[in-house]
ROROMI-958627 format. One record per residue: residue number from 1; residue in three letters; chain; x, y, z of N, C-alpha, C in turn. Coordinates in steps of 0.02 Angstrom, whole numbers, plus 50000, padded with zeros to 5 digits. Example, Ala and Ser with C-alpha at 12.3 -4.5 7.8 and 13.67 -1.06 7.14 Angstrom:
2
tortor_vexgu_vexvex_n_xx_n_yy_n_zz_ca_xx_ca_yy_ca_zz_c_xx_c_yy_c_zz
1_Ala_A_50660_49716_50390_50615_49775_50390_50660_49835_50390 $
2_Ser_A_50642_49888_50354_50684_49947_50357_50645_50002_50394 $
% end
This chain:
303
tortor_vexgu_vexvex_n_xx_n_yy_n_zz_ca_xx_ca_yy_ca_zz_c_xx_c_yy_c_zz
1_Unk_A_55405_52177_50927_55472_52198_50906_55526_52153_50938 $
2_Unk_A_55519_52141_51004_55568_52099_51039_55568_52028_51011 $
3_Unk_A_55507_52001_51000_55501_51934_50973_55533_51928_50904 $
4_Unk_A_55524_51980_50863_55553_51981_50796_55630_51981_50800 $
5_Unk_A_55658_52020_50846_55730_52022_50855_55758_51955_50878 $
6_Unk_A_55721_51922_50924_55743_51857_50949_55745_51807_50893 $
7_Unk_A_55693_51808_50850_55690_51761_50794_55748_51772_50746 $
8_Unk_A_55769_51834_50738_55823_51850_50691_55891_51831_50720 $
9_Unk_A_55899_51838_50786_55963_51827_50818_55977_51754_50837 $
10_Unk_A_55923_51717_50853_55931_51648_50877_55915_51599_50820 $
11_Unk_A_55959_51551_50807_55946_51502_50754_55881_51463_50767 $
12_Unk_A_55846_51444_50713_55781_51412_50719_55785_51346_50757 $
13_Unk_A_55838_51307_50747_55842_51243_50781_55846_51251_50857 $
14_Unk_A_55876_51306_50880_55879_51319_50953_55810_51339_50979 $
15_Unk_A_55774_51379_50940_55706_51397_50958_55661_51335_50961 $
16_Unk_A_55671_51290_50912_55632_51229_50911_55644_51187_50974 $
17_Unk_A_55707_51181_50994_55723_51143_51055_55693_51177_51116 $
18_Unk_A_55696_51242_51117_55667_51280_51173_55592_51265_51180 $
19_Unk_A_55555_51269_51124_55483_51256_51125_55468_51183_51144 $
20_Unk_A_55508_51137_51117_55497_51066_51131_55508_51051_51206 $
21_Unk_A_55563_51076_51233_55578_51064_51304_55525_51095_51349 $
22_Unk_A_55502_51155_51330_55450_51188_51370_55385_51147_51370 $
23_Unk_A_55369_51117_51312_55310_51075_51307_55318_51013_51352 $
24_Unk_A_55377_50983_51352_55390_50924_51394_55387_50941_51468 $
25_Unk_A_55417_50998_51487_55416_51019_51557_55345_51032_51580 $
26_Unk_A_55305_51066_51538_55235_51079_51555_55196_51015_51566 $
27_Unk_A_55205_50967_51521_55170_50903_51527_55193_50866_51590 $
28_Unk_A_55258_50869_51604_55286_50835_51663_55259_50865_51728 $
29_Unk_A_55258_50931_51732_55235_50965_51792_55162_50946_51808 $
30_Unk_A_55121_50942_51755_55050_50931_51765_55029_50857_51755 $
31_Unk_A_55078_50813_51752_55064_50741_51754_55039_50712_51688 $
32_Unk_A_55060_50739_51632_55041_50714_51566_54965_50702_51561 $
33_Unk_A_54925_50755_51572_54852_50747_51574_54821_50727_51508 $
34_Unk_A_54856_50741_51452_54829_50723_51386_54823_50649_51375 $
35_Unk_A_54854_50609_51419_54849_50536_51415_54786_50511_51450 $
36_Unk_A_54754_50554_51490_54699_50533_51533_54631_50557_51507 $
37_Unk_A_54630_50588_51449_54569_50614_51419_54561_50586_51348 $
38_Unk_A_54499_50585_51324_54487_50571_51253_54493_50639_51218 $
39_Unk_A_54547_50648_51180_54563_50714_51152_54549_50715_51077 $
40_Unk_A_54510_50764_51056_54495_50774_50985_54523_50842_50965 $
41_Unk_A_54568_50843_50917_54596_50905_50891_54559_50926_50828 $
42_Unk_A_54542_50990_50823_54508_51017_50764_54553_51068_50732 $
43_Unk_A_54570_51057_50667_54614_51104_50633_54587_51120_50563 $
44_Unk_A_54617_51170_50532_54595_51195_50467_54603_51270_50467 $
45_Unk_A_54586_51302_50412_54592_51375_50409_54531_51409_50440 $
46_Unk_A_54472_51388_50419_54410_51420_50442_54364_51367_50474 $
47_Unk_A_54322_51389_50520_54271_51346_50549_54290_51308_50611 $
48_Unk_A_54354_51313_50632_54377_51273_50688_54337_51286_50752 $
49_Unk_A_54329_51350_50770_54294_51367_50833_54222_51342_50833 $
50_Unk_A_54188_51351_50776_54119_51328_50772_54114_51253_50779 $
51_Unk_A_54160_51217_50746_54159_51144_50750_54173_51121_50822 $
52_Unk_A_54222_51152_50855_54236_51136_50926_54173_51146_50968 $
53_Unk_A_54139_51203_50957_54078_51220_50993_54024_51167_50981 $
54_Unk_A_54014_51147_50919_53961_51099_50902_53975_51030_50930 $
55_Unk_A_54038_51007_50924_54056_50941_50952_54045_50941_51028 $
56_Unk_A_54065_50996_51060_54055_51002_51133_53981_50996_51151 $
57_Unk_A_53939_51031_51113_53866_51027_51126_53839_50957_51116 $
58_Unk_A_53861_50924_51064_53838_50855_51050_53854_50809_51108 $
59_Unk_A_53916_50814_51133_53937_50771_51188_53900_50788_51253 $
60_Unk_A_53894_50853_51267_53860_50874_51329_53787_50853_51329 $
61_Unk_A_53753_50864_51272_53682_50845_51268_53673_50769_51268 $
62_Unk_A_53727_50733_51257_53726_50660_51260_53744_50635_51329 $
63_Unk_A_53751_50682_51377_53763_50663_51447_53836_50655_51466 $
64_Unk_A_53882_50679_51423_53953_50672_51437_53981_50734_51471 $
65_Unk_A_54034_50724_51509_54068_50780_51541_54126_50801_51496 $
66_Unk_A_54126_50864_51475_54170_50886_51421_54208_50949_51440 $
67_Unk_A_54269_50955_51416_54308_51017_51418_54323_51036_51347 $
68_Unk_A_54326_51101_51333_54344_51122_51265_54382_51188_51268 $
69_Unk_A_54425_51197_51218_54467_51256_51215_54468_51281_51144 $
70_Unk_A_54450_51345_51134_54448_51374_51067_54467_51448_51070 $
71_Unk_A_54465_51481_51013_54480_51553_51012_54426_51593_51048 $
72_Unk_A_54369_51561_51062_54313_51596_51095_54314_51588_51170 $
73_Unk_A_54327_51526_51194_54318_51515_51266_54360_51456_51291 $
74_Unk_A_54369_51456_51357_54396_51398_51394_54337_51370_51433 $
75_Unk_A_54322_51306_51423_54263_51277_51455_54281_51210_51486 $
76_Unk_A_54266_51204_51551_54275_51140_51586_54208_51124_51619 $
77_Unk_A_54172_51077_51590_54105_51059_51612_54061_51121_51611 $
78_Unk_A_54029_51139_51667_53984_51198_51667_54021_51264_51673 $
79_Unk_A_54084_51260_51693_54123_51321_51704_54156_51344_51638 $
80_Unk_A_54146_51408_51621_54179_51433_51560_54199_51506_51568 $
81_Unk_A_54249_51525_51530_54271_51595_51528_54293_51612_51458 $
82_Unk_A_54289_51677_51442_54310_51699_51376_54385_51690_51367 $
83_Unk_A_54405_51675_51306_54476_51672_51289_54499_51743_51275 $
84_Unk_A_54535_51771_51323_54560_51840_51317_54635_51842_51304 $
85_Unk_A_54664_51786_51284_54736_51781_51276_54762_51812_51210 $
86_Unk_A_54716_51825_51163_54735_51848_51096_54775_51794_51059 $
87_Unk_A_54765_51732_51079_54792_51675_51043_54743_51618_51051 $
88_Unk_A_54735_51579_50997_54686_51525_50999_54709_51468_51043 $
89_Unk_A_54770_51448_51033_54798_51390_51069_54849_51416_51120 $
90_Unk_A_54834_51411_51185_54879_51440_51236_54948_51409_51236 $
91_Unk_A_54993_51442_51271_55061_51417_51279_55062_51351_51316 $
92_Unk_A_55120_51317_51315_55125_51249_51340_55102_51242_51413 $
93_Unk_A_55126_51286_51457_55110_51281_51528_55034_51289_51540 $
94_Unk_A_55006_51341_51510_54935_51354_51520_54892_51298_51489 $
95_Unk_A_54913_51273_51432_54875_51220_51399_54877_51156_51441 $
96_Unk_A_54936_51137_51465_54942_51076_51505_54905_51083_51571 $
97_Unk_A_54906_51143_51600_54868_51155_51662_54793_51148_51649 $
98_Unk_A_54771_51174_51591_54700_51169_51573_54679_51096_51566 $
99_Unk_A_54721_51057_51534_54708_50985_51527_54705_50951_51596 $
100_Unk_A_54752_50969_51639_54753_50940_51707_54689_50959_51745 $
101_Unk_A_54668_51023_51739_54607_51045_51773_54546_51008_51747 $
102_Unk_A_54546_50992_51683_54490_50954_51653_54488_50883_51683 $
103_Unk_A_54547_50853_51691_54551_50787_51722_54525_50790_51794 $
104_Unk_A_54548_50840_51832_54527_50847_51902_54452_50858_51908 $
105_Unk_A_54422_50891_51858_54350_50904_51859_54309_50843_51838 $
106_Unk_A_54343_50790_51819_54308_50728_51800_54285_50726_51728 $
107_Unk_A_54314_50768_51686_54295_50768_51615_54322_50705_51581 $
108_Unk_A_54284_50680_51534_54305_50622_51495_54333_50644_51428 $
109_Unk_A_54306_50699_51401_54325_50721_51333_54357_50791_51335 $
110_Unk_A_54404_50801_51290_54434_50867_51278_54431_50881_51203 $
111_Unk_A_54397_50937_51185_54394_50958_51115_54439_51019_51109 $
112_Unk_A_54490_51013_51067_54543_51063_51066_54552_51093_50996 $
113_Unk_A_54548_51158_50992_54562_51193_50929_54638_51196_50920 $
114_Unk_A_54662_51168_50865_54734_51162_50853_54754_51207_50795 $
115_Unk_A_54801_51253_50807_54822_51300_50756_54891_51284_50729 $
116_Unk_A_54906_51310_50670_54971_51298_50640_55027_51332_50681 $
117_Unk_A_55012_51391_50709_55061_51425_50751_55074_51385_50815 $
118_Unk_A_55020_51357_50843_55028_51315_50903_55070_51254_50889 $
119_Unk_A_55058_51223_50831_55097_51164_50811_55170_51183_50800 $
120_Unk_A_55180_51239_50769_55248_51263_50754_55289_51270_50819 $
121_Unk_A_55254_51286_50874_55288_51294_50938_55278_51233_50983 $
122_Unk_A_55260_51176_50953_55256_51112_50988_55205_51110_51045 $
123_Unk_A_55154_51153_51041_55103_51154_51095_55061_51091_51094 $
124_Unk_A_55060_51055_51038_55021_50993_51033_55059_50932_51058 $
125_Unk_A_55122_50942_51075_55164_50886_51095_55143_50859_51164 $
126_Unk_A_55154_50794_51175_55140_50760_51237_55065_50760_51254 $
127_Unk_A_55024_50764_51201_54952_50754_51207_54936_50695_51162 $
128_Unk_A_54907_50643_51190_54889_50584_51150_54820_50594_51120 $
129_Unk_A_54818_50606_51055_54755_50621_51021_54717_50557_51004 $
130_Unk_A_54651_50560_51012_54606_50506_50993_54574_50519_50925 $
131_Unk_A_54568_50583_50908_54536_50601_50844_54562_50667_50819 $
132_Unk_A_54558_50677_50753_54577_50740_50722_54525_50757_50669 $
133_Unk_A_54504_50820_50668_54453_50843_50622_54483_50897_50577 $
134_Unk_A_54475_50889_50511_54499_50938_50463_54440_50974_50431 $
135_Unk_A_54439_51041_50436_54384_51080_50408_54396_51101_50336 $
136_Unk_A_54450_51137_50323_54466_51161_50256_54535_51193_50258 $
137_Unk_A_54563_51207_50201_54628_51240_50199_54630_51291_50143 $
138_Unk_A_54641_51354_50161_54651_51408_50112_54711_51449_50134 $
139_Unk_A_54731_51495_50093_54791_51535_50105_54786_51574_50170 $
140_Unk_A_54834_51564_50215_54834_51597_50280_54903_51591_50312 $
141_Unk_A_54921_51640_50354_54985_51640_50390_55045_51627_50344 $
142_Unk_A_55041_51656_50284_55093_51642_50234_55162_51668_50255 $
143_Unk_A_55164_51730_50283_55228_51757_50305_55258_51716_50361 $
144_Unk_A_55216_51697_50409_55241_51660_50468_55269_51592_50448 $
145_Unk_A_55238_51559_50399_55260_51492_50380_55303_51492_50316 $
146_Unk_A_55311_51550_50286_55351_51557_50225_55325_51513_50169 $
147_Unk_A_55260_51519_50157_55231_51483_50100_55174_51438_50120 $
148_Unk_A_55129_51426_50072_55069_51385_50085_55087_51313_50102 $
149_Unk_A_55136_51284_50067_55154_51215_50078_55179_51203_50150 $
150_Unk_A_55217_51251_50176_55240_51246_50245_55182_51251_50294 $
151_Unk_A_55134_51295_50276_55073_51302_50317_55035_51236_50319 $
152_Unk_A_55028_51204_50261_54994_51139_50257_55031_51086_50297 $
153_Unk_A_55097_51086_50291_55137_51036_50328_55130_51045_50404 $
154_Unk_A_55125_51108_50425_55115_51121_50497_55048_51091_50520 $
155_Unk_A_54995_51101_50481_54930_51071_50497_54936_50995_50498 $
156_Unk_A_54976_50969_50453_54983_50897_50446_55013_50864_50508 $
157_Unk_A_55049_50902_50548_55081_50873_50607_55031_50850_50659 $
158_Unk_A_54970_50879_50658_54917_50853_50702_54899_50782_50682 $
159_Unk_A_54895_50770_50617_54876_50703_50592_54933_50653_50602 $
160_Unk_A_54995_50678_50598_55051_50635_50613_55051_50616_50687 $
161_Unk_A_55033_50664_50730_55029_50650_50802_54974_50600_50816 $
162_Unk_A_54918_50605_50780_54863_50557_50787_54887_50487_50767 $
163_Unk_A_54922_50483_50711_54945_50418_50686_54992_50385_50737 $
164_Unk_A_55033_50425_50771_55081_50398_50819_55052_50387_50889 $
165_Unk_A_54993_50415_50901_54962_50410_50967_54950_50337_50986 $
166_Unk_A_54963_50318_51049_54952_50249_51072_54879_50233_51086 $
167_Unk_A_54835_50282_51080_54764_50272_51096_54733_50221_51048 $
168_Unk_A_54680_50187_51073_54642_50141_51030_54582_50178_51000 $
169_Unk_A_54552_50148_50949_54491_50176_50918_54501_50247_50892 $
170_Unk_A_54560_50260_50863_54575_50326_50837_54536_50338_50772 $
171_Unk_A_54524_50402_50758_54486_50419_50697_54507_50487_50670 $
172_Unk_A_54497_50497_50605_54507_50561_50573_54443_50579_50535 $
173_Unk_A_54422_50642_50541_54364_50668_50504_54390_50717_50452 $
174_Unk_A_54374_50704_50389_54406_50741_50334_54354_50769_50285 $
175_Unk_A_54364_50831_50265_54320_50865_50217_54338_50841_50146 $
176_Unk_A_54296_50798_50119_54311_50768_50054_54307_50819_49997 $
177_Unk_A_54274_50875_50009_54268_50927_49957_54330_50971_49953 $
178_Unk_A_54376_50963_49999_54438_51001_49999_54494_50955_49976 $
179_Unk_A_54528_50974_49922_54578_50931_49892_54636_50914_49939 $
180_Unk_A_54646_50956_49991_54701_50943_50038_54687_50884_50084 $
181_Unk_A_54625_50860_50085_54608_50802_50126_54651_50741_50108 $
182_Unk_A_54669_50735_50045_54709_50678_50023_54777_50677_50059 $
183_Unk_A_54805_50735_50067_54870_50742_50101_54864_50719_50174 $
184_Unk_A_54813_50743_50209_54804_50726_50279_54785_50653_50288 $
185_Unk_A_54747_50627_50240_54726_50557_50242_54787_50510_50239 $
186_Unk_A_54835_50528_50197_54896_50487_50191_54936_50487_50256 $
187_Unk_A_54934_50543_50292_54974_50549_50353_54950_50505_50410 $
188_Unk_A_54885_50488_50410_54858_50448_50465_54859_50373_50452 $
189_Unk_A_54880_50353_50392_54886_50282_50377_54820_50246_50382 $
190_Unk_A_54818_50192_50422_54758_50151_50426_54711_50172_50483 $
191_Unk_A_54720_50231_50511_54673_50258_50560_54604_50263_50527 $
192_Unk_A_54551_50247_50563_54484_50248_50535_54466_50319_50512 $
193_Unk_A_54440_50325_50451_54425_50390_50422_54350_50399_50409 $
194_Unk_A_54327_50459_50423_54258_50479_50409_54261_50539_50363 $
195_Unk_A_54234_50531_50303_54234_50585_50254_54165_50618_50251 $
196_Unk_A_54165_50683_50239_54102_50718_50230_54109_50769_50173 $
197_Unk_A_54054_50784_50142_54052_50834_50088_53982_50863_50085 $
198_Unk_A_53973_50915_50047_53908_50949_50046_53852_50903_50023 $
199_Unk_A_53868_50855_49980_53817_50808_49956_53789_50765_50013 $
200_Unk_A_53826_50761_50069_53804_50720_50125_53755_50755_50171 $
201_Unk_A_53745_50820_50161_53703_50858_50207_53632_50829_50210 $
202_Unk_A_53602_50819_50152_53535_50790_50150_53537_50715_50164 $
203_Unk_A_53590_50683_50140_53597_50611_50151_53596_50593_50225 $
204_Unk_A_53627_50636_50267_53629_50625_50340_53567_50652_50375 $
205_Unk_A_53520_50682_50335_53458_50712_50363_53472_50770_50410 $
206_Unk_A_53523_50809_50394_53541_50866_50437_53495_50925_50424 $
207_Unk_A_53476_50959_50477_53439_51023_50474_53473_51070_50523 $
208_Unk_A_53487_51132_50501_53519_51180_50546_53487_51249_50539 $
209_Unk_A_53493_51287_50592_53471_51357_50592_53527_51404_50570 $
210_Unk_A_53588_51380_50575_53646_51421_50560_53648_51441_50486 $
211_Unk_A_53665_51503_50474_53666_51529_50405_53730_51509_50368 $
212_Unk_A_53724_51502_50303_53783_51493_50261_53801_51422_50245 $
213_Unk_A_53826_51413_50184_53850_51347_50162_53907_51323_50206 $
214_Unk_A_53949_51370_50228_54006_51351_50269_53984_51320_50335 $
215_Unk_A_53925_51341_50361_53900_51310_50422_53871_51241_50410 $
216_Unk_A_53852_51227_50349_53833_51158_50331_53895_51114_50338 $
217_Unk_A_53951_51139_50313_54014_51101_50319_54033_51092_50393 $
218_Unk_A_54027_51146_50432_54044_51141_50503_54000_51090_50539 $
219_Unk_A_53936_51090_50522_53889_51042_50553_53904_50971_50531 $
220_Unk_A_53923_50962_50468_53942_50896_50444_54003_50869_50480 $
221_Unk_A_54053_50912_50491_54113_50892_50527_54096_50870_50598 $
222_Unk_A_54053_50910_50631_54033_50893_50700_53992_50829_50702 $
223_Unk_A_53949_50820_50652_53908_50759_50648_53953_50697_50643 $
224_Unk_A_54002_50699_50598_54047_50642_50589_54087_50628_50652 $
225_Unk_A_54109_50682_50686_54146_50672_50749_54102_50639_50801 $
226_Unk_A_54039_50661_50805_53992_50631_50852_53981_50557_50839 $
227_Unk_A_53973_50540_50775_53965_50470_50755_54028_50430_50773 $
228_Unk_A_54087_50458_50758_54150_50424_50772_54159_50412_50847 $
229_Unk_A_54131_50456_50888_54137_50449_50961_54081_50406_50991 $
230_Unk_A_54038_50379_50947_53988_50332_50970_53925_50363_50998 $
231_Unk_A_53913_50428_50983_53852_50460_51007_53793_50438_50964 $
232_Unk_A_53733_50441_50993_53672_50417_50960_53653_50466_50904 $
233_Unk_A_53640_50438_50844_53629_50479_50784_53573_50530_50792 $
234_Unk_A_53515_50509_50818_53458_50555_50825_53473_50612_50873 $
235_Unk_A_53513_50598_50925_53532_50651_50972_53577_50702_50937 $
236_Unk_A_53623_50677_50896_53668_50722_50858_53626_50768_50813 $
237_Unk_A_53579_50739_50776_53537_50777_50731_53496_50829_50768 $
238_Unk_A_53471_50810_50826_53431_50857_50867_53472_50916_50891 $
239_Unk_A_53533_50902_50914_53577_50955_50939_53595_51003_50883 $
240_Unk_A_53612_50977_50825_53632_51020_50769_53572_51061_50743 $
241_Unk_A_53513_51032_50746_53453_51068_50724_53439_51128_50769 $
242_Unk_A_53453_51121_50834_53438_51174_50882_53497_51222_50894 $
243_Unk_A_53556_51205_50868_53616_51245_50882_53607_51317_50860 $
244_Unk_A_53627_51363_50903_53618_51435_50889_53682_51468_50864 $
245_Unk_A_53735_51431_50860_53796_51460_50834_53841_51486_50889 $
246_Unk_A_53894_51521_50869_53947_51541_50914_53953_51617_50914 $
247_Unk_A_53965_51648_50972_53973_51721_50974_54027_51745_50925 $
248_Unk_A_54011_51795_50885_54059_51824_50839_54067_51785_50774 $
249_Unk_A_54027_51733_50766_54029_51694_50704_53961_51701_50671 $
250_Unk_A_53957_51742_50619_53894_51754_50584_53839_51771_50634 $
251_Unk_A_53856_51814_50681_53810_51830_50736_53770_51893_50721 $
252_Unk_A_53705_51889_50725_53660_51946_50716_53660_51985_50781 $
253_Unk_A_53689_52045_50781_53696_52083_50844_53646_52141_50848 $
254_Unk_A_53622_52165_50791_53570_52217_50789_53520_52198_50735 $
255_Unk_A_53456_52203_50750_53405_52185_50701_53368_52246_50673 $
256_Unk_A_53361_52299_50713_53326_52360_50690_53367_52421_50710 $
257_Unk_A_53367_52473_50670_53328_52486_50608_53355_52449_50546 $
258_Unk_A_53414_52417_50553_53440_52375_50500_53481_52319_50533 $
259_Unk_A_53493_52266_50497_53528_52209_50525_53604_52219_50524 $
260_Unk_A_53635_52201_50578_53708_52204_50583_53733_52136_50604 $
261_Unk_A_53778_52108_50563_53809_52043_50578_53883_52054_50595 $
262_Unk_A_53907_52015_50642_53978_52014_50658_54005_51945_50642 $
263_Unk_A_54062_51943_50608_54094_51879_50594_54169_51887_50599 $
264_Unk_A_54200_51833_50620_54273_51832_50631_54311_51817_50567 $
265_Unk_A_54278_51818_50509_54310_51802_50446_54378_51838_50440 $
266_Unk_A_54431_51800_50438_54498_51830_50437_54539_51809_50377 $
267_Unk_A_54506_51778_50328_54540_51762_50265_54495_51786_50208 $
268_Unk_A_54523_51799_50150_54482_51819_50092_54429_51767_50076 $
269_Unk_A_54446_51703_50081_54399_51649_50067_54339_51652_50114 $
270_Unk_A_54352_51660_50179_54298_51663_50228_54254_51724_50218 $
271_Unk_A_54286_51781_50203_54249_51843_50192_54203_51837_50131 $
272_Unk_A_54228_51807_50078_54188_51797_50018_54126_51754_50032 $
273_Unk_A_54135_51703_50074_54078_51660_50091_54026_51698_50132 $
274_Unk_A_54049_51742_50176_54002_51783_50215_53961_51827_50168 $
275_Unk_A_53995_51860_50121_53960_51905_50074_53910_51867_50031 $
276_Unk_A_53929_51808_50009_53883_51768_49968_53821_51747_50008 $
277_Unk_A_53831_51735_50072_53775_51714_50114_53727_51771_50126 $
278_Unk_A_53754_51830_50141_53711_51888_50158_53684_51924_50097 $
279_Unk_A_53714_51915_50039_53688_51946_49979_53714_52016_49968 $
280_Unk_A_53684_52051_49918_53708_52118_49899_53684_52173_49945 $
281_Unk_A_53703_52235_49928_53681_52293_49966_53710_52299_50035 $
282_Unk_A_53768_52270_50044_53799_52271_50111_53843_52332_50121 $
283_Unk_A_53845_52356_50183_53897_52403_50204_53944_52363_50247 $
284_Unk_A_54008_52361_50228_54055_52315_50260_54111_52353_50294 $
285_Unk_A_54125_52334_50356_54180_52364_50394_54231_52308_50406 $
286_Unk_A_54292_52319_50383_54344_52268_50387_54399_52288_50435 $
287_Unk_A_54428_52239_50468_54487_52252_50509_54549_52227_50473 $
288_Unk_A_54606_52232_50507_54668_52208_50478_54713_52182_50533 $
289_Unk_A_54759_52137_50515_54805_52109_50564_54855_52163_50586 $
290_Unk_A_54871_52163_50650_54921_52210_50675_54991_52183_50668 $
291_Unk_A_55040_52223_50684_55109_52200_50685_55138_52185_50616 $
292_Unk_A_55106_52210_50564_55133_52198_50497_55122_52128_50471 $
293_Unk_A_55075_52090_50503_55064_52021_50483_55017_52016_50423 $
294_Unk_A_55026_51965_50383_54980_51948_50328_54962_52008_50285 $
295_Unk_A_55013_52044_50263_55001_52104_50223_54967_52089_50157 $
296_Unk_A_54976_52028_50132_54948_52008_50068_54871_52011_50068 $
297_Unk_A_54841_52007_50127_54768_52003_50131_54733_52068_50109 $
298_Unk_A_54765_52125_50121_54733_52190_50110_54701_52198_50042 $
299_Unk_A_54741_52186_49991_54717_52194_49921_54663_52141_49906 $
300_Unk_A_54672_52081_49932_54623_52028_49920_54556_52046_49951 $
301_Unk_A_54559_52071_50012_54498_52092_50046_54462_52148_50007 $
302_Unk_A_54502_52196_49986_54474_52253_49950_54440_52229_49885 $
303_Unk_A_54472_52183_49851_54444_52155_49789_54378_52120_49803 $
% end
């Protein structure tokens, strides 16, 4: 309620300056740690957390010291804790501190889940990105961004940040089966691009235990990121073949007397893919966003 009142009373350009300055102060206090890591941002509507998890595993199993941040967990090398913030991308101070802690722990890589809300509040600022991964784009956060095009433009700012980054050997990983890839591709200019699509799954000799076509896409995105980062192909394939998935993502939590799956599907598109994967005869329990957010989803979910 208080946040809503603030947004109504304070002009947007003042809020933008506030968020920008806070991002700069956070980076200044913690010594601009995003310049000292190889940072890969993962964005899209669905699949971000799984892709972050898979890329982290690929790097770790390849002998690299890695930090990662997602809606599921904060991880710095062997140390990890659950993300209990109720936000995927932390505020500027906490995010910059996390980056600094990763540097102090001797991590070389940072895999970061990047959200449109985080971008809207400049949480991605003063981080020099080496790579950006795009999973997919479907209707989401429409009220917050006042339309799908604004939502897409917010996601696009990660790719603009990549294009402007002073880092060398930059790359973008793009889902060629999603028409929005063309938009993000244009934003990165001549940055090296790696495209993937479902037709590449067998072409790359991928095998996975994870259920669902959507996890084939997630694995393909992680595979391309691993290749872009110079990891050995056979090691990448081995890691993806053995990957067990992410807590709360198509997770089998009860097997008898009947199977119960939990999934974080929070868009109609994601929910439909879950249903198609598990088949008919399902009993489904759905949640809803609090605070009056994303009211449009209710009827879509019911349908």
